C-alpha positions in Angstrom: 35.9 15.6 -6.1 34.1 18.5 -7.6 31.3 17.9 -10.0 31.1 14.2 -9.2 27.5 12.9 -8.5 25.4 9.9 -8.7 23.3 11.7 -11.3 25.5 13.2 -14.0 22.5 14.9 -15.5 22.2 17.2 -12.5 21.0 16.8 -9.0 17.9 19.0 -9.6 16.7 17.5 -12.8 13.3 15.8 -12.6 13.1 12.8 -15.0 10.8 12.6 -18.0 8.5 9.7 -17.0 7.4 9.2 -20.6 10.9 7.8 -21.3 11.2 4.2 -20.2 13.2 3.8 -17.0 16.0 1.7 -18.5 16.7 4.4 -21.1 16.9 7.0 -18.3 19.3 4.7 -16.4 21.5 4.3 -19.5 21.6 8.1 -19.9 23.0 8.3 -16.3 25.9 6.2 -17.7 26.8 3.3 -15.4 29.2 1.7 -17.8 32.7 0.9 -16.5 34.2 4.3 -17.8 31.1 6.1 -16.6 31.6 4.9 -13.0 34.5 7.3 -12.8 31.8 10.1 -12.7 29.9 8.6 -9.7 30.7 8.7 -6.0 31.7 5.7 -4.0 28.9 3.8 -2.4 30.3 4.1 1.2 29.4 7.3 3.0 32.5 9.4 3.9 34.9 7.2 2.0 35.5 9.6 -0.9 36.7 8.6 -4.4 34.8 7.3 -7.4 32.7 4.2 -7.7 35.2 2.9 -10.3 38.0 3.3 -7.8 35.9 1.6 -5.1 35.2 -1.4 -7.2 38.8 -1.6 -8.5 40.1 -1.6 -5.0 37.8 -4.6 -4.2 39.8 -6.5 -6.9 43.3 -5.5 -5.6 43.8 -2.8 -8.3 43.5 -5.3 -11.1 43.8 -4.0 -14.7 40.8 -3.8 -17.0 42.2 -6.7 -19.1 42.4 -8.9 -15.9 38.8 -7.9 -14.9 37.5 -8.8 -18.4 39.3 -12.1 -18.3 37.9 -13.0 -14.9 34.4 -12.0 -16.0 34.1 -9.1 -13.6 33.8 -6.8 -16.6 31.4 -7.8 -19.4 31.1 -6.5 -22.9 27.6 -5.4 -23.8 27.9 -4.7 -27.5 27.1 -1.2 -28.6 26.4 -0.2 -24.9 30.0 -0.7 -24.0 31.7 -2.5 -21.1 30.0 -2.9 -17.7 30.9 -4.2 -14.3 28.9 -7.4 -13.6 26.8 -5.7 -10.9 25.6 -3.2 -13.4 24.5 -5.4 -16.3 20.7 -5.5 -16.6 19.2 -9.0 -16.9 17.3 -7.8 -20.0 20.6 -7.5 -21.9 21.6 -11.1 -21.0 18.2 -12.4 -22.0 18.4 -10.5 -25.3 22.0 -11.6 -25.9 23.1 -8.0 -25.9 25.6 -8.9 -23.1 28.3 -11.5 -23.7 27.0 -13.7 -20.9 23.9 -15.9 -20.5 21.1 -15.0 -18.1 21.8 -17.9 -15.7 25.5 -17.2 -15.7 24.9 -13.5 -15.1 22.6 -14.2 -12.1 25.2 -16.7 -10.6 28.0 -14.2 -11.0 26.0 -11.4 -9.4 25.1 -13.6 -6.4 28.7 -14.6 -5.9 29.9 -11.0 -6.0 27.2 -9.8 -3.5 28.0 -12.7 -1.2 31.6 -11.5 -1.1 30.5 -7.9 -0.3 28.3 -9.2 2.5 30.9 -11.6 4.0 34.3 -10.2 3.4 33.6 -6.8 1.8 32.8 -3.3 3.0 29.0 -4.2 3.6 29.8 -6.8 6.2 30.1 -4.3 9.1 26.8 -2.4 8.3 28.5 0.7 7.0 26.3 3.5 5.6 26.0 3.0 1.9 24.2 4.5 -1.0 24.0 1.9 -3.7 23.7 3.4 -7.1 23.0 2.0 -10.6 23.2 -1.7 -9.7 20.8 -4.4 -11.0 20.0 -6.7 -8.1 19.1 -10.4 -7.8 15.7 -10.7 -6.1 17.1 -12.2 -2.8 19.8 -9.5 -2.6 17.3 -6.6 -3.2 15.1 -7.9 -0.4 18.0 -8.2 2.0 19.3 -4.7 1.2 15.9 -3.0 1.5 15.4 -4.5 4.9 18.8 -3.2 6.0 18.8 -0.1 8.1 21.9 1.4 6.5 21.4 1.2 2.7 19.9 3.8 0.4 19.5 3.6 -3.3 20.0 5.7 -6.5 19.1 4.5 -10.0 18.0 1.0 -8.9 15.2 -1.0 -10.4 13.3 -3.2 -7.9 11.5 -6.1 -9.5 10.0 -8.0 -6.6 7.2 -7.1 -4.2 8.9 -5.5 -1.2 7.3 -6.3 2.1 9.5 -4.7 4.7 11.1 -1.3 5.4 13.7 -1.1 8.1 12.6 -0.2 11.6 15.0 2.7 12.1 17.3 5.0 10.2 16.9 7.5 7.4 16.3 5.8 4.1 16.2 7.4 0.7 15.4 6.2 -2.8 16.3 8.4 -5.7 15.6 7.9 -9.5 14.5 4.3 -8.6 11.8 2.2 -10.3 9.5 -0.1 -8.4 7.9 -2.8 -10.6 5.8 -4.4 -7.9 3.8 -3.4 -4.9 5.7 -1.6 -2.1 4.4 -2.5 1.4 4.9 -0.9 4.8 3.4 -3.0 7.5 3.5 -2.9 11.3 5.6 -0.8 13.6 8.1 1.2 11.6 10.0 2.5 14.6 10.8 -0.3 17.2 12.4 0.9 20.3 14.7 3.9 20.0 15.7 5.7 16.8 13.8 7.4 14.1 12.5 6.0 10.8 12.2 8.3 7.8 11.7 7.3 4.2 12.2 9.6 1.2 11.4 8.9 -2.4 12.8 11.4 -4.9 12.0 11.2 -8.6 11.0 7.6 -8.4 8.5 5.7 -10.5 6.0 3.2 -9.0 4.3 0.8 -11.4 2.1 -0.7 -8.6 0.5 0.6 -5.4 2.3 1.8 -2.2 0.5 0.3 0.8 0.9 1.4 4.4 -1.1 -0.7 6.8 -1.0 -0.6 10.6 2.2 1.5 10.5 3.0 3.4 13.7 5.6 6.0 14.5 6.9 6.5 10.9 8.5 9.9 11.4 8.4 11.0 7.8 7.2 9.8 4.5 8.4 12.1 1.7 7.6 11.7 -2.0 9.2 14.3 -4.2 8.8 14.6 -8.0 7.7 11.0 -8.3 5.2 9.2 -10.6 2.6 6.7 -9.0 0.9 4.8 -11.7 -1.6 3.5 -9.2 -2.4 4.5 -5.6 -0.8 5.5 -2.3 -3.0 3.8 0.3 -2.6 4.4 4.1 -4.9 2.5 6.6 -5.1 2.1 10.3 -1.7 3.9 10.8 -0.1 6.5 13.0 2.2 8.8 10.9 4.1 12.0 11.7 4.9 13.9 8.5 3.6 13.2 5.0 4.8 15.2 2.0 3.9 14.8 -1.7 5.8 17.4 -3.8 5.4 17.5 -7.7 4.0 14.0 -7.9 1.6 12.3 -10.3 -0.6 9.7 -8.6 -3.8 7.9 -9.5 -5.2 7.9 -5.9 -4.3 9.1 -2.4 -6.3 7.0 0.0 -6.0 7.4 3.8 -8.3 5.6 6.1 -8.6 5.3 9.9 -5.2 7.0 10.3 -3.7 9.6 12.6 -1.3 12.1 11.1 0.5 13.9 13.9 2.6 16.3 11.8 2.0 18.4 8.7 0.5 16.8 5.6 1.7 18.7 2.5 0.7 18.2 -1.1 2.3 20.6 -3.6 2.6 20.8 -7.4 1.0 17.4 -7.8 -1.7 15.8 -10.0 -4.0 13.3 -8.3 -7.1 11.6 -9.8 -8.7 10.6 -6.5 -8.3 11.9 -3.0 -10.1 9.6 -0.5 -9.6 10.3 3.2 -12.0 8.5 5.6 -12.2 8.6 9.4 -8.8 10.2 9.9 -7.3 12.6 12.4 -5.0 15.4 11.3 -3.3 17.1 14.3 -1.3 19.7 12.3 -1.6 21.9 9.2 -2.9 20.2 6.1 -1.8 22.0 3.0 -2.8 21.4 -0.6 -1.2 23.9 -3.0 -0.7 24.4 -6.7 -2.1 20.9 -7.5 -4.8 19.3 -9.7 -7.5 17.0 -8.5 -8.9 15.4 -11.7 -11.9 13.3 -10.6 -12.9 13.4 -7.0 -12.0 14.6 -3.5 -13.7 13.0 -0.4 -12.8 14.0 3.1 -15.3 11.9 5.0 -15.7 11.7 8.8 -12.2 13.3 9.3 -11.1 15.5 12.2 -9.0 18.5 11.1 -7.7 19.9 14.4 -5.6 22.6 12.9 -5.6 24.7 9.7 -6.6 23.4 6.3 -5.2 25.4 3.3 -6.4 24.9 -0.2 -4.3 27.2 -2.5 -4.2 27.4 -6.3 -6.1 24.1 -6.7 -7.6 22.9 -10.0 -10.7 21.2 -9.0 -12.6 18.3 -10.7 -14.9 19.3 -13.6 -18.3 20.3 -12.3 -20.4 17.1 -12.0 -22.6 15.4 -9.4 -20.7 14.3 -6.4 -17.1 15.3 -7.4 -16.4 16.6 -3.9 -17.6 15.9 -0.4 -16.6 16.4 3.3 -19.6 14.7 4.8 -19.3 14.2 8.5 -15.9 16.0 8.9 -15.0 18.5 11.6 -12.8 21.5 11.0 -11.5 23.0 14.2 -9.1 25.4 12.6 -9.5 27.9 9.8 -10.2 26.6 6.3 -8.2 28.9 4.1 -9.0 29.0 0.3 -6.4 31.1 -1.5 -6.1 31.8 -5.2 -7.2 29.7 -8.2 -10.7 28.7 -8.7 -13.2 28.3 -5.9 -13.8 24.7 -4.9 -17.1 22.9 -5.6 -19.6 24.2 -3.0 -20.7 20.6 -2.2 -17.3 20.0 -0.6 -18.6 22.1 2.3 -22.0 20.6 2.7 -22.8 18.3 5.7 -19.5 19.3 7.4 -19.0 21.0 10.8 -16.9 24.2 10.9 -15.9 25.4 14.4 -13.8 28.3 13.1 -14.3 30.1 9.7 -13.8 29.7 6.0 -11.3 32.3 4.8 -11.4 33.3 1.1 -8.2 35.1 -0.1 -6.9 36.2 -3.5 -9.6 35.0 -5.8 -8.8 36.4 -9.2 -12.4 37.4 -9.8 -14.0 39.4 -7.0 -17.6 38.8 -8.2 -16.8 35.0 -8.2 -15.6 35.2 -4.6 -18.8 37.0 -3.5 -20.9 34.5 -5.3 -19.1 31.7 -3.6 -19.6 33.3 -0.2 -23.4 33.4 -0.9 -23.4 29.7 -1.9 -21.6 28.9 1.3 -24.1 30.8 3.4 -26.9 29.1 1.6 -25.7 25.6 2.7 -25.0 26.9 6.2 -21.4 25.7 6.1 -20.0 28.4 8.3 -22.6 28.1 11.1 -21.4 26.3 14.2 -23.2 23.0 14.6 -23.8 20.7 17.5 -22.3 17.3 16.8 -25.0 14.7 16.2 -23.8 11.1 15.9 -26.8 10.0 14.0 -26.6 12.8 11.4 -22.9 12.3 11.3 -23.4 8.7 10.2 -26.0 9.7 7.7 -23.7 12.4 6.2 -20.9 9.9 5.8 -23.1 7.3 4.2 -24.4 10.0 1.8 -20.9 11.1 0.9 -19.7 7.6 0.3 -22.7 6.8 -1.9 -22.1 9.9 -3.9 -18.4 9.1 -4.5 -19.2 5.5 -5.3 -21.5 6.7 -8.0 -18.8 9.0 -9.4 -16.3 6.1 -9.4 -18.9 3.9 -11.1 -19.6 6.5 -13.8 -15.8 6.8 -14.4 -15.4 3.1 -14.7 -13.0 2.9 -11.7 -14.0 -0.4 -10.3 -11.5 -0.5 -7.5 -12.5 2.9 -6.1 -16.2 2.0 -6.5 -15.6 -1.1 -4.3 -13.8 0.9 -1.6 -16.5 3.5 -1.5 -19.2 0.8 -1.4 -17.4 -0.7 1.6 -17.2 2.7 3.4 -21.0 3.2 2.6 -21.9 -0.1 4.3 -19.8 0.7 7.3 -21.4 4.1 7.7 -24.9 2.6 7.3 -24.1 0.1 10.0 -23.2 3.0 12.4 -26.7 4.6 12.0 -28.8 4.2 15.1 -32.0 3.7 13.1 -30.6 0.7 11.2 -32.3 -2.6 12.2 -30.4 -4.8 14.6 -30.5 -7.7 12.1 -29.1 -5.5 9.3 -26.2 -4.4 11.6 -25.5 -8.0 12.5 -25.4 -9.2 8.9 -23.3 -6.2 7.9 -20.8 -6.8 10.7 -20.6 -10.5 9.8 -20.1 -9.6 6.1 -17.2 -7.3 7.1 -15.7 -9.8 9.4 -15.8 -12.7 7.0 -15.0 -11.1 3.7 -14.1 -7.4 4.3 -17.3 -6.4 2.4 -16.2 -8.4 -0.7 -12.7 -6.9 -0.9 -10.8 -9.9 0.5 -10.4 -13.1 -1.5 -8.3 -14.9 1.1 -10.3 -14.2 4.3 -13.4 -16.4 3.5 -11.1 -19.4 2.7 -9.0 -18.9 5.8 -12.1 -18.8 7.9 -13.4 -21.9 6.1 -10.2 -23.8 7.0 -10.4 -22.7 10.6 -14.1 -23.6 10.9 -13.4 -27.0 9.4 -10.8 -27.7 12.1 -13.0 -26.4 14.9 -16.0 -28.5 13.8 -13.7 -31.5 13.6 -12.8 -31.1 17.3 -16.4 -30.7 18.2 -17.4 -33.9 16.5 -14.4 -35.8 18.1 -15.5 -34.5 21.5 -19.1 -35.5 21.0 -17.8 -38.9 20.0 -16.1 -39.3 23.4 -12.6 -37.9 22.9 -11.0 -36.8 26.1 -9.4 -33.4 26.4 -6.9 -34.8 28.9 -4.2 -37.4 28.6 -2.9 -38.8 25.4 -4.2 -37.4 22.1 -6.9 -39.6 20.5 -5.7 -39.3 16.9 -8.3 -41.8 15.7 -11.2 -39.6 16.9 -9.6 -36.5 15.5 -9.1 -38.2 12.1 -12.7 -39.3 12.0 -13.9 -35.9 13.1 -11.8 -34.2 10.5 -13.2 -36.6 7.8 -16.8 -35.9 8.8 -16.1 -32.1 9.0 -14.6 -32.2 5.5 -17.6 -34.3 4.3 -20.0 -31.6 5.6 -17.9 -28.8 4.1 -17.3 -30.2 0.6 -19.2 -33.0 -1.2 -16.1 -35.1 -1.5 -15.5 -36.8 1.9 -12.1 -38.2 0.9 -11.0 -38.8 4.5 -14.3 -40.2 5.8 -16.5 -43.3 5.5 -20.2 -42.9 5.0 -21.3 -40.3 7.5 -24.3 -42.3 8.8 -21.9 -45.2 9.6 -19.5 -42.7 11.2 -22.1 -41.3 13.5 -23.3 -44.8 14.6 -19.7 -45.9 15.2 -18.4 -42.9 17.0 -21.6 -42.0 19.0 -22.1 -45.6 20.2 -24.5 -45.4 23.1 -25.0 -41.7 23.1 -28.4 -42.4 21.7 -30.9 -40.3 19.8 -30.0 -37.0 21.6 -26.3 -37.2 20.5 -27.4 -38.2 17.0 -29.7 -35.2 16.7 -27.0 -32.9 18.1 -24.5 -34.0 15.5 -27.1 -33.6 12.7 -27.9 -30.1 13.8 -24.3 -29.1 14.1 -23.5 -30.6 10.7 -26.3 -28.8 9.1 -25.1 -25.5 10.6 -21.6 -26.2 9.3 -22.8 -27.0 5.8 -24.7 -23.7 5.7 -21.8 -21.7 7.1 -19.3 -23.4 4.7 -21.5 -22.8 1.7 -21.8 -19.1 2.7 -18.0 -18.7 3.0 -17.4 -20.5 -0.4 -19.9 -18.2 -2.0 -18.3 -15.0 -0.5 -14.9 -16.2 -1.7 -16.1 -16.9 -5.2 -17.8 -13.5 -5.4 -14.6 -11.8 -4.3 -12.7 -13.6 -7.0 -15.4 -12.6 -9.5 -15.2 -9.0 -8.4 -11.4 -8.9 -8.3 -10.9 -10.2 -11.8 -14.1 -8.7 -13.2 -15.5 -12.1 -14.3 -18.9 -11.6 -15.8 
């Protein structure tokens, strides 16, 4: 059906992100009459979305659908199918249905689609315009066969399917979007495309492997795109607006392309880029840090608007560039971007608008020795990375960006730990700080370790008291050990008697040696527990900026 689309405004029209998403959704017209302008959900079925939904109701008339509550009047907005009524309208009484009744009606209808309807057999579907209950949206997002147009996601999404080609177009994500673990399990490819989407909270990729393509086109990221400890193939950002692009300890096997975008912070730490990295026609507002990265192919920087000249706005400390670094058009980058980096090929300067500026920039590069081939020195590498992280931390601190300041401080401590000249005690304490609290960035980790330590010490006390590791479980000894462990962790002791009486009762004839051993272990537990509680409280204070 010619001219029919899931975006009546035109398939090439980028949205105005200054207009609230719900108003943009209304302009796309998902009213009951408007569904005659949208394609059916099911791939290859043909027909309109209105025809698809009417067929689900055995070709019932509009009057019948209104009487059965399938169609709902929404005042000045018109008549809508129950799946397309926003919860906001029910809550504001704009729709002729209460919010609880609307939720129940939506859940019943979706249950029918899953059990007896066309979605039961896993057919490929592009769901457009619907407003989803939370449990339904999680179920659909984890499905390998559903894509979405004009859908608002209200919950924190924690899973992306392990295979298939997924696309999200004109969607709104109100909470954090998480990719975690192996994206491609077994056979099949996993590609994810976001086109003209709006993200109110961060996009997080952690320990993701074999994601064939992550593509963001014409989207707005109010916060950050963060990738860590992952293995990706192709990453593309085209005409996007993002606060931060952070990639750490990640291997990108295919091209990474950023074009026509505006990004406040670029933070890449300890990454490997096997293919062409291209930044073109984009603006970097505050800072760019490419620290301890390995660029094994070409790096192209073309028509870039760089951060305003200030101390530490750019750094590539400790990075290695095996291929050509090509700078084409626009303004020359800050020269400090090329300090303390290793270039094994050359820096190519093309198409600068001002010839004298290009020559001046060449002299600055020569002055810092950026084009001379260097022998890799691990000690100097760590020093360069630490210096770069410290510089960018100060920039973030001056800009009032607390989150970025904390991330750079963490990276600075890790780099300092890697320096050979650092004292062994300093390295040990730094490693322990990272292990127990992720350098102050994790609130949950200290308390999880505290709980595990409490259980471990309880078993130790029970064993000292004579509990056997074989045969039946001695629950009495475990209970007493847990009570004493809790007493040593927190000054409440709700599960234990007086600890002196506990030792005398449980140790029995173990004598003075056993008593001293328990006292020594209990003292160590108290100190360790107090440290963990302190780290957890400091992480909470830092997270919520409690002064």
